[in-house]
All heavy atoms as an XYZ file, in Angstrom:
816
protein
N      95.711     40.476     70.664
C      96.159     41.853     70.732
C      96.228     42.278     72.185
O      95.263     42.168     72.920
C      95.179     42.744     69.970
C      95.513     44.200     70.116
S      94.175     45.310     69.692
C      93.086     45.062     71.040
N      97.379     42.763     72.585
C      97.539     43.276     73.931
C      97.982     44.725     73.845
O      98.725     45.097     72.942
C      98.585     42.470     74.696
C      98.152     41.062     74.998
C      99.206     40.353     75.831
O     100.377     40.643     75.751
N      98.757     39.416     76.634
N      97.511     45.519     74.790
C      97.967     46.889     74.893
C      97.849     47.310     76.341
O      97.183     46.659     77.132
C      97.187     47.823     73.964
C      95.738     47.975     74.343
C      95.327     49.022     75.156
C      94.800     47.076     73.868
C      93.995     49.155     75.491
C      93.474     47.204     74.204
C      93.059     48.251     75.027
N      98.512     48.383     76.674
C      98.524     48.879     78.039
C      97.693     50.148     78.112
O      97.741     50.976     77.204
C      99.967     49.203     78.472
O     100.765     48.038     78.282
C     100.034     49.644     79.909
N      96.949     50.287     79.189
C      96.237     51.533     79.425
C      96.206     51.804     80.914
O      96.257     50.876     81.728
C      94.813     51.476     78.865
O      94.037     50.546     79.586
N      96.156     53.079     81.251
C      96.038     53.449     82.660
C      95.391     54.826     82.780
O      95.459     55.646     81.877
C      97.394     53.405     83.381
C      98.431     54.349     82.834
C      98.573     55.637     83.346
C      99.286     53.953     81.805
C      99.525     56.503     82.844
C     100.233     54.805     81.302
C     100.353     56.080     81.831
O     101.296     56.934     81.324
N      94.759     55.039     83.922
C      94.084     56.304     84.220
C      94.826     56.964     85.375
O      95.061     56.335     86.401
C      92.632     56.042     84.607
C      91.775     57.268     84.905
C      91.539     58.088     83.645
C      90.440     56.852     85.505
N      95.196     58.231     85.176
C      95.888     58.969     86.225
C      95.483     60.440     86.147
O      95.642     61.066     85.095
C      97.405     58.831     86.036
C      98.215     59.465     87.129
C      99.689     59.229     86.938
O     100.097     58.184     86.393
O     100.466     60.101     87.342
N      94.944     60.958     87.223
C      94.530     62.366     87.297
C      93.622     62.794     86.147
O      93.815     63.841     85.539
C      95.761     63.279     87.345
C      96.616     63.038     88.568
O      96.098     62.781     89.657
N      97.921     63.077     88.391
N      92.642     61.970     85.830
C      91.683     62.292     84.779
C      92.206     62.133     83.364
O      91.553     62.522     82.415
N      93.384     61.552     83.229
C      94.000     61.334     81.910
C      94.117     59.835     81.651
O      94.804     59.139     82.368
C      95.377     61.976     81.853
C      95.327     63.487     81.997
C      96.698     64.074     82.244
N      97.572     63.965     81.095
C      97.847     64.965     80.271
N      97.322     66.145     80.465
N      98.670     64.781     79.253
N      93.452     59.396     80.603
C      93.524     57.999     80.191
C      94.591     57.885     79.119
O      94.520     58.552     78.091
C      92.178     57.538     79.619
C      92.147     56.158     78.963
C      92.425     55.056     79.996
C      90.805     55.923     78.282
N      95.591     57.050     79.369
C      96.648     56.806     78.384
C      96.504     55.390     77.867
O      96.391     54.444     78.646
C      98.041     57.007     79.000
O      98.148     58.346     79.479
C      99.134     56.734     77.978
N      96.490     55.258     76.545
C      96.405     53.952     75.896
C      97.642     53.822     75.009
O      97.845     54.608     74.092
C      95.129     53.821     75.037
C      95.086     52.470     74.357
C      93.881     54.052     75.875
N      98.484     52.834     75.316
C      99.708     52.590     74.553
C      99.421     51.536     73.488
O      99.245     50.356     73.803
C     100.828     52.142     75.480
N      99.374     51.974     72.246
C      99.131     51.073     71.116
C     100.453     50.460     70.692
O     101.524     50.977     71.011
C      98.514     51.865     69.958
C      97.309     52.753     70.315
C      96.904     53.586     69.130
C      96.170     51.904     70.800
N     100.401     49.341     69.940
C     101.645     48.729     69.515
C     101.480     47.965     68.197
O     100.370     47.670     67.784
C     102.197     47.801     70.598
C     101.232     46.673     70.935
O     100.833     45.916     70.069
N     100.845     46.587     72.195
N     102.615     47.684     67.571
C     102.634     46.882     66.351
C     102.097     47.603     65.133
O     102.141     48.808     65.023
N     101.572     46.821     64.216
C     100.982     47.347     62.994
C      99.485     47.508     63.190
O      98.821     46.578     63.630
C     101.233     46.394     61.826
C     102.686     46.274     61.462
C     102.917     45.442     60.215
O     101.940     45.039     59.545
O     104.088     45.217     59.891
N      98.970     48.686     62.876
C      97.527     48.915     62.993
C      96.932     48.788     61.604
O      96.938     49.711     60.807
C      97.206     50.280     63.635
C      97.860     50.368     65.002
C      95.696     50.468     63.737
C      97.654     51.686     65.718
N      96.430     47.594     61.335
C      95.770     47.309     60.059
C      94.274     47.154     60.319
O      93.795     47.365     61.428
C      96.353     46.049     59.417
C      96.279     44.826     60.328
O      95.582     44.871     61.367
O      96.907     43.819     59.992
N      93.538     46.757     59.296
C      92.082     46.662     59.406
C      91.635     45.775     60.559
O      90.778     46.144     61.359
C      91.497     46.164     58.083
C      90.009     45.984     58.115
N      89.146     47.058     58.142
C      89.239     44.874     58.164
C      87.915     46.614     58.190
N      87.942     45.282     58.198
N      92.220     44.592     60.658
C      91.821     43.629     61.687
C      92.114     44.160     63.101
O      91.270     44.127     63.976
C      92.544     42.297     61.467
C      92.245     41.274     62.504
N      91.011     40.663     62.605
C      92.999     40.774     63.517
C      91.024     39.824     63.622
N      92.218     39.875     64.187
N      93.306     44.661     63.298
C      93.697     45.144     64.626
C      92.941     46.436     64.987
O      92.627     46.660     66.150
C      95.199     45.396     64.628
C      95.727     45.700     66.006
C      97.209     45.691     65.976
N      97.622     44.545     66.765
C      98.852     44.357     67.162
N      99.787     45.187     66.811
N      99.147     43.322     67.910
N      92.663     47.274     63.999
C      91.966     48.540     64.267
C      90.589     48.294     64.868
O      90.172     49.021     65.774
C      91.845     49.347     62.973
N      89.885     47.281     64.386
C      88.553     46.979     64.943
C      88.632     46.724     66.435
O      87.806     47.200     67.201
C      87.958     45.739     64.265
C      87.455     45.955     62.881
C      86.865     44.652     62.365
C      86.313     44.791     60.984
N      85.727     43.525     60.516
N      89.640     45.980     66.854
C      89.814     45.671     68.275
C      90.176     46.931     69.076
O      89.654     47.142     70.167
C      90.870     44.595     68.466
C      90.474     43.276     67.881
N      89.496     42.485     68.445
C      90.916     42.615     66.783
C      89.352     41.387     67.718
N      90.197     41.450     66.692
N      91.073     47.732     68.526
C      91.440     48.974     69.208
C      90.250     49.903     69.353
O      90.048     50.515     70.408
C      92.566     49.688     68.458
C      93.949     49.225     68.808
C      94.888     49.009     67.814
C      94.343     49.000     70.121
C      96.177     48.596     68.114
C      95.611     48.584     70.439
C      96.533     48.384     69.427
O      97.799     47.974     69.724
N      89.452     50.039     68.304
C      88.291     50.930     68.357
C      87.364     50.525     69.486
O      86.947     51.360     70.290
C      87.558     50.953     66.987
C      88.418     51.705     65.963
C      86.179     51.591     67.117
C      87.945     51.549     64.527
N      87.048     49.239     69.567
C      86.161     48.746     70.630
C      86.774     48.930     72.008
O      86.116     49.381     72.946
C      85.837     47.260     70.417
C      84.805     46.990     69.388
C      84.507     45.493     69.361
C      83.438     45.180     68.355
N      83.115     43.745     68.325
N      88.034     48.567     72.140
C      88.697     48.633     73.441
C      88.825     50.077     73.943
O      88.537     50.368     75.109
C      90.073     47.982     73.365
N      89.215     50.991     73.068
C      89.373     52.384     73.459
C      88.023     52.993     73.812
O      87.886     53.692     74.816
C      90.077     53.184     72.346
C      91.530     52.705     72.201
C      90.026     54.688     72.635
C      92.219     53.180     70.936
N      86.996     52.707     73.020
C      85.652     53.212     73.314
C      85.182     52.706     74.673
O      84.590     53.469     75.453
C      84.675     52.796     72.222
N      85.451     51.439     74.975
C      85.071     50.876     76.268
C      85.774     51.563     77.421
O      85.156     51.842     78.465
N      87.060     51.856     77.259
C      87.823     52.540     78.316
C      87.305     53.967     78.521
O      87.163     54.428     79.641
C      89.313     52.590     77.962
C      89.967     51.259     77.800
C      90.427     50.725     79.107
C      91.165     49.405     78.886
N      91.392     48.707     80.123
N      87.037     54.668     77.426
C      86.522     56.039     77.528
C      85.162     56.038     78.210
O      84.893     56.861     79.080
C      86.469     56.713     76.137
C      87.896     56.951     75.631
C      85.670     58.009     76.188
C      87.981     57.393     74.182
N      84.309     55.115     77.822
C      82.967     55.019     78.427
C      83.077     54.688     79.917
O      82.359     55.258     80.737
C      82.150     53.959     77.717
C      80.709     53.908     78.189
C      79.884     52.894     77.420
O      80.152     52.698     76.210
O      78.980     52.312     78.024
N      83.966     53.789     80.278
C      84.093     53.361     81.669
C      84.689     54.446     82.574
O      84.256     54.621     83.711
C      84.963     52.102     81.754
N      85.681     55.184     82.054
C      86.414     56.130     82.905
C      86.058     57.599     82.690
O      86.426     58.434     83.510
C      87.919     55.960     82.700
C      88.405     54.589     83.079
C      89.012     53.754     82.131
C      88.266     54.096     84.364
C      89.475     52.502     82.466
C      88.712     52.836     84.723
C      89.315     52.046     83.756
O      89.772     50.786     84.093
N      85.378     57.931     81.592
C      85.067     59.320     81.212
C      86.205     60.290     81.556
O      86.044     61.198     82.377
C      83.727     59.812     81.832
O      83.800     59.723     83.244
C      82.556     59.024     81.310
N      87.369     60.096     80.945
C      88.520     60.938     81.261
C      88.367     62.348     80.696
O      87.613     62.568     79.744
C      89.669     60.217     80.560
C      89.015     59.576     79.381
C      87.653     59.142     79.886
N      89.095     63.285     81.277
C      89.134     64.642     80.732
C      89.977     64.660     79.453
O      89.700     65.415     78.527
C      89.760     65.600     81.746
C      88.944     65.754     83.013
C      89.696     66.542     84.065
O      90.602     67.319     83.733
O      89.359     66.364     85.250
N      91.022     63.835     79.453
C      91.943     63.742     78.320
C      92.202     62.271     78.044
O      92.413     61.486     78.974
C      93.287     64.456     78.623
C      94.254     64.312     77.460
C      93.063     65.919     78.977
N      92.217     61.901     76.767
C      92.618     60.564     76.363
C      93.866     60.727     75.503
O      93.870     61.507     74.548
C      91.511     59.868     75.559
S      91.985     58.218     74.969
N      94.918     60.012     75.884
C      96.184     60.078     75.168
C      96.415     58.735     74.493
O      96.466     57.708     75.163
C      97.348     60.384     76.121
C      97.102     61.709     76.852
C      98.681     60.391     75.368
C      97.988     61.934     78.043
N      96.521     58.754     73.175
C      96.877     57.536     72.448
C      98.378     57.612     72.177
O      98.849     58.515     71.481
C      96.107     57.437     71.126
C      94.590     57.387     71.223
C      93.976     57.215     69.830
C      94.126     56.287     72.153
N      99.108     56.666     72.751
C     100.560     56.651     72.621
C     100.948     55.708     71.480
O     100.708     54.511     71.559
C     101.187     56.196     73.940
C     102.690     56.267     73.907
O     103.319     56.166     72.864
N     103.278     56.430     75.076
N     101.554     56.261     70.443
C     101.940     55.506     69.246
C     103.426     55.124     69.260
O     103.965     54.703     68.239
C     101.644     56.349     67.991
C     100.195     56.346     67.604
C      99.300     57.179     68.249
C      99.733     55.519     66.597
C      97.958     57.180     67.902
C      98.400     55.527     66.238
C      97.503     56.359     66.891
N     104.081     55.235     70.386
C     105.523     54.990     70.476
C     105.930     53.617     69.935
O     106.964     53.482     69.294
C     105.962     55.134     71.932
C     107.443     55.081     72.127
C     107.839     55.356     73.570
O     107.117     56.094     74.260
O     108.866     54.816     73.982
N     105.129     52.592     70.194
C     105.464     51.231     69.758
C     104.697     50.785     68.519
O     104.627     49.601     68.219
C     105.225     50.242     70.910
C     106.182     50.479     72.070
O     107.352     50.858     71.809
O     105.776     50.297     73.226
N     104.125     51.738     67.795
C     103.412     51.426     66.551
C     104.414     51.491     65.412
O     105.111     52.485     65.238
C     102.235     52.408     66.318
C     101.627     52.208     64.939
C     101.192     52.232     67.401
N     104.479     50.426     64.636
C     105.454     50.353     63.545
C     104.856     50.714     62.188
O     105.603     51.064     61.270
C     106.045     48.935     63.467
O     104.987     47.991     63.316
C     106.842     48.614     64.719
N     103.531     50.631     62.052
C     102.893     50.906     60.772
C     101.428     51.189     60.988
O     100.777     50.570     61.830
C     103.020     49.680     59.848
C     102.224     49.798     58.573
C     102.732     50.477     57.485
C     100.952     49.252     58.472
C     101.993     50.604     56.311
C     100.213     49.374     57.305
C     100.737     50.046     56.218
N     100.894     52.158     60.234
C      99.436     52.360     60.176
C      99.040     52.594     58.727
O      99.839     53.036     57.916
C      98.925     53.525     61.052
C      99.396     54.875     60.511
C      99.277     53.349     62.493
C      98.632     56.026     61.071
N      97.769     52.308     58.449
C      97.188     52.684     57.166
C      95.908     53.456     57.502
O      95.770     53.990     58.595
C      96.955     51.462     56.262
C      96.055     50.416     56.888
O      95.362     50.705     57.905
O      96.017     49.287     56.367
N      94.962     53.497     56.599
C      93.734     54.251     56.852
C      92.968     53.705     58.063
O      92.188     54.423     58.685
C      92.840     54.243     55.609
O      92.505     52.920     55.254
N      93.210     52.466     58.422
C      92.559     51.888     59.609
C      93.022     52.604     60.881
O      92.260     52.750     61.831
C      92.862     50.402     59.714
O      92.418     49.721     58.564
N      94.265     53.054     60.888
C      94.769     53.823     62.022
C      94.052     55.159     62.156
O      93.807     55.642     63.263
N      93.683     55.726     61.023
C      92.905     56.962     61.025
C      91.544     56.707     61.673
O      91.071     57.508     62.472
C      92.745     57.516     59.598
C      94.110     57.911     59.031
C      91.776     58.695     59.571
C      94.106     58.191     57.547
N      90.941     55.568     61.358
C      89.645     55.217     61.952
C      89.736     55.076     63.460
O      88.823     55.492     64.178
C      89.118     53.920     61.335
N      90.837     54.538     63.959
C      91.043     54.417     65.410
C      91.017     55.815     66.042
O      90.332     56.045     67.037
C      92.370     53.685     65.729
C      92.699     53.785     67.217
C      92.307     52.238     65.287
N      91.739     56.742     65.443
C      91.824     58.096     65.996
C      90.471     58.807     65.889
O      90.022     59.432     66.851
C      92.938     58.906     65.286
C      92.917     60.357     65.721
C      94.292     58.277     65.582
N      89.816     58.713     64.747
C      88.512     59.391     64.557
C      87.488     58.875     65.555
O      86.728     59.641     66.143
C      88.015     59.220     63.107
C      88.910     59.993     62.142
C      86.558     59.649     62.980
C      88.905     61.503     62.317
N      87.451     57.560     65.772
C      86.505     57.006     66.729
C      86.811     57.448     68.148
O      85.898     57.756     68.925
C      86.460     55.481     66.614
C      85.589     55.032     65.469
O      84.383     54.991     65.583
N      86.211     54.712     64.341
N      88.083     57.508     68.511
C      88.463     57.991     69.844
C      88.110     59.472     69.987
O      87.593     59.907     71.027
C      89.948     57.771     70.094
N      88.350     60.242     68.931
C      88.004     61.671     68.946
C      86.504     61.869     69.127
O      86.055     62.700     69.918
C      88.496     62.341     67.655
C      88.176     63.826     67.507
C      88.816     64.636     68.630
C      88.652     64.319     66.137
N      85.713     61.089     68.414
C      84.264     61.161     68.520
C      83.814     60.849     69.952
O      82.977     61.551     70.522
C      83.634     60.192     67.519
C      82.140     60.336     67.383
C      81.591     59.429     66.296
N      82.165     59.784     65.006
C      82.553     58.924     64.082
N      82.437     57.624     64.265
N      83.036     59.333     62.932
N      84.377     59.788     70.542
C      84.010     59.402     71.899
C      84.391     60.488     72.908
O      83.629     60.785     73.832
C      84.672     58.077     72.272
N      85.558     61.080     72.728
C      85.992     62.139     73.656
C      85.163     63.411     73.475
O      84.865     64.096     74.447
C      87.484     62.427     73.472
C      88.385     61.329     73.992
S      88.109     60.909     75.739
C      88.610     62.438     76.533
N      84.783     63.718     72.244
C      83.948     64.890     71.987
C      82.591     64.734     72.666
O      82.048     65.692     73.219
C      83.793     65.107     70.473
O      85.084     65.299     69.900
C      82.916     66.306     70.165
N      82.049     63.529     72.657
C      80.747     63.282     73.285
C      80.769     63.541     74.795
O      79.751     63.920     75.361
C      80.278     61.851     73.015
C      79.836     61.633     71.602
C      79.433     60.184     71.347
O      79.719     59.280     72.126
N      78.763     59.972     70.226
N      81.919     63.345     75.425
C      81.997     63.595     76.872
C      82.725     64.916     77.158
O      83.143     65.169     78.284
C      82.668     62.422     77.628
C      84.110     62.208     77.163
C      81.842     61.158     77.487
C      84.899     61.239     78.036
N      82.871     65.735     76.112
C      83.515     67.044     76.204
C      84.946     66.962     76.717
O      85.411     67.803     77.488
C      82.678     67.994     77.056
C      81.301     68.222     76.460
C      80.418     69.158     77.272
O      80.868     69.655     78.319
O      79.292     69.386     76.829
N      85.649     65.923     76.254
C      87.052     65.743     76.618
C      87.953     66.036     75.434
O      87.486     66.416     74.359
N      89.244     65.876     75.643
C      90.237     66.124     74.597
C      90.974     64.840     74.252
O      91.197     64.003     75.116
C      91.287     67.126     75.082
C      90.867     68.543     75.036
C      92.018     69.448     75.406
N      93.118     68.682     75.990
C      94.320     69.137     76.214
N      94.631     70.352     75.906
N      95.270     68.394     76.744
N      91.414     64.757     73.024
C      92.220     63.633     72.562
C      93.593     64.155     72.161
O      93.701     65.194     71.508
C      91.572     62.946     71.352
C      92.343     61.771     70.764
C      92.385     60.605     71.761
C      91.712     61.317     69.451
N      94.624     63.431     72.583
C      95.998     63.764     72.199
C      96.672     62.513     71.675
O      96.371     61.405     72.141
C      96.782     64.296     73.404
C      96.277     65.606     73.957
S      97.121     66.060     75.494
C      98.817     66.089     74.980
N      97.587     62.686     70.742
C      98.396     61.585     70.215
C      99.852     61.875     70.559
O     100.311     62.996     70.372
C      98.240     61.463     68.707
C      96.810     61.427     68.150
C      96.850     61.288     66.633
C      96.014     60.315     68.777
N     100.564     60.869     71.058
C     101.969     61.052     71.423
C     102.837     59.948     70.839
O     102.324     58.932     70.391
C     102.173     61.066     72.965
O     101.802     59.776     73.481
C     101.357     62.153     73.634
N     104.152     60.172     70.896
C     105.111     59.167     70.469
C     105.068     58.845     68.990
O     105.369     57.743     68.576
N     104.704     59.838     68.199
C     104.464     59.611     66.780
C     105.771     59.492     66.000
O     106.559     60.434     65.961
C     103.657     60.793     66.243
C     102.956     60.522     64.966
S     101.727     59.229     65.080
C     100.669     59.853     66.346
N     105.993     58.356     65.372
C     107.173     58.183     64.518
C     106.835     58.682     63.110
O     105.714     59.099     62.825
C     107.622     56.722     64.505
O     106.620     55.930     63.907
N     107.811     58.612     62.237
C     107.670     59.221     60.905
C     106.544     58.637     60.056
O     105.768     59.383     59.453
C     109.008     59.061     60.170
C     109.074     59.826     58.880
C     110.443     59.712     58.225
O     111.451     59.664     58.940
O     110.469     59.677     56.986
N     106.429     57.311     59.986
C     105.421     56.703     59.106
C     103.990     57.047     59.535
O     103.214     57.559     58.723
C     105.626     55.185     59.011
C     104.796     54.525     57.904
C     103.367     54.164     58.313
O     103.081     53.915     59.484
N     102.476     54.150     57.351
N     103.602     56.840     60.795
C     102.246     57.239     61.184
C     102.000     58.744     61.018
O     100.928     59.169     60.596
C     102.159     56.825     62.652
C     103.156     55.733     62.807
C     104.275     56.109     61.868
N     103.029     59.556     61.299
C     102.861     60.994     61.182
C     102.574     61.398     59.742
O     101.728     62.262     59.491
C     104.112     61.712     61.702
C     103.917     63.187     61.888
S     102.697     63.517     63.174
C     102.157     65.126     62.692
N     103.220     60.755     58.776
C     102.947     61.037     57.353
C     101.488     60.736     57.018
O     100.823     61.502     56.325
C     103.860     60.214     56.450
C     105.202     60.813     56.204
C     105.917     60.172     55.019
N     105.908     58.727     55.036
C     106.854     57.955     55.549
N     107.911     58.495     56.095
N     106.762     56.645     55.503
N     100.988     59.609     57.520
C      99.595     59.226     57.265
C      98.648     60.236     57.890
O      97.672     60.669     57.243
C      99.322     57.791     57.803
C      97.832     57.458     57.714
C     100.135     56.773     57.035
N      98.922     60.657     59.124
C      98.028     61.608     59.794
C      98.080     62.986     59.142
O      97.057     63.658     59.045
C      98.341     61.683     61.287
C      97.937     60.433     62.031
C      98.763     59.893     62.993
C      96.738     59.798     61.768
C      98.391     58.749     63.686
C      96.361     58.649     62.441
C      97.190     58.127     63.412
N      99.235     63.389     58.683
C      99.314     64.691     57.972
C      98.561     64.645     56.660
O      97.848     65.574     56.313
C     100.781     65.060     57.726
C     101.447     65.660     58.928
C     102.772     66.306     58.556
N     103.398     66.833     59.740
C     104.601     66.454     60.187
N     105.320     65.593     59.504
N     105.091     66.975     61.282
N      98.732     63.556     55.920
C      98.057     63.419     54.625
C      96.538     63.418     54.783
O      95.818     63.908     53.916
C      98.511     62.143     53.915
N      96.053     62.884     55.896
C      94.606     62.806     56.119
C      94.032     64.057     56.776
O      92.814     64.226     56.817
C      94.288     61.603     57.003
O      94.781     61.822     58.316
N      94.892     64.926     57.304
C      94.404     66.119     57.991
C      94.112     65.904     59.470
O      93.654     66.830     60.152
N      94.386     64.725     59.992
C      94.161     64.451     61.422
C      94.959     65.417     62.293
O      94.504     65.828     63.354
C      94.557     62.991     61.784
C      93.604     62.008     61.140
C      94.641     62.767     63.284
C      92.217     61.986     61.731
N      96.143     65.820     61.811
C      96.977     66.729     62.595
C      96.330     68.095     62.807
O      96.739     68.849     63.675
C      98.355     66.878     61.951
C      98.298     67.449     60.545
O      97.347     67.141     59.797
O      99.230     68.191     60.183
N      95.293     68.397     62.031
C      94.573     69.661     62.214
C      93.426     69.523     63.215
O      92.884     70.517     63.691
C      94.045     70.143     60.870
C      95.183     70.318     59.868
C      94.947     71.380     58.886
C      96.027     71.595     57.875
N      97.215     70.820     57.892
N      93.044     68.282     63.534
C      91.929     68.025     64.452
C      92.371     67.635     65.859
O      91.629     67.804     66.812
C      91.054     66.880     63.891
C      90.430     67.086     62.529
C      89.736     65.808     62.080
C      89.450     68.247     62.578
N      93.581     67.074     65.956
C      94.053     66.496     67.200
C      95.459     67.002     67.485
O      96.277     67.138     66.573
C      94.076     64.936     67.102
C      94.585     64.316     68.379
C      92.695     64.401     66.755
N      95.753     67.262     68.752
C      97.092     67.652     69.186
C      98.017     66.447     69.077
O      97.748     65.416     69.699
C      97.031     68.170     70.618
C      98.345     68.745     71.101
O      99.201     69.095     70.269
O      98.529     68.828     72.329
N      99.087     66.553     68.284
C     100.016     65.446     68.080
C     101.414     65.844     68.536
O     101.930     66.887     68.124
C     100.069     65.017     66.598
C      98.693     64.571     66.105
C     101.104     63.917     66.396
C      98.638     64.223     64.631
N     101.998     64.985     69.349
C     103.393     65.166     69.788
C     104.223     64.094     69.107
O     103.998     62.898     69.326
C     103.515     65.017     71.307
C     102.617     65.939     72.090
C     103.056     67.356     71.980
C     102.179     68.235     72.868
N     101.990     69.554     72.399
N     105.186     64.515     68.297
C     106.021     63.550     67.603
C     107.055     62.965     68.559
O     107.381     63.559     69.583
C     106.750     64.243     66.443
C     105.787     64.695     65.358
C     106.494     65.293     64.150
O     107.388     64.615     63.618
O     106.152     66.397     63.769
N     107.520     61.777     68.230
C     108.547     61.101     69.038
C     109.856     61.880     68.945
O     110.176     62.455     67.916
C     108.748     59.667     68.571
N     110.604     61.868     70.025
C     111.925     62.483     70.016
C     112.914     61.442     69.504
O     112.976     60.340     70.023
C     112.307     62.933     71.449
C     113.707     63.509     71.458
C     111.293     63.922     71.985
N     113.654     61.806     68.470
C     114.591     60.844     67.864
C     115.865     60.761     68.646
O     116.341     61.633     69.214
C     114.909     61.243     66.436
O     113.714     61.243     65.676
């Protein structure tokens, strides 16, 4: 699993990709938590632009990132949201907990 992340002006951006299933979600959860712990950003942005599919495991990735950011009094944002992940996040209520920017078609 490869993904891109960078820190700029207190904002950590993590670009996720592919299908986020149970196996891949475990790796993302650990990697994102490690980045948040290492950089203590004011804002963490999870970019879903290159994500093709998520299930409930994708929700776990977001909840764990939200928990980590809440512990350091930071904010979590989701960007680049395509239709399929957005449906999952709306159905779960994540859209009420986290600021989500949908992808521009």
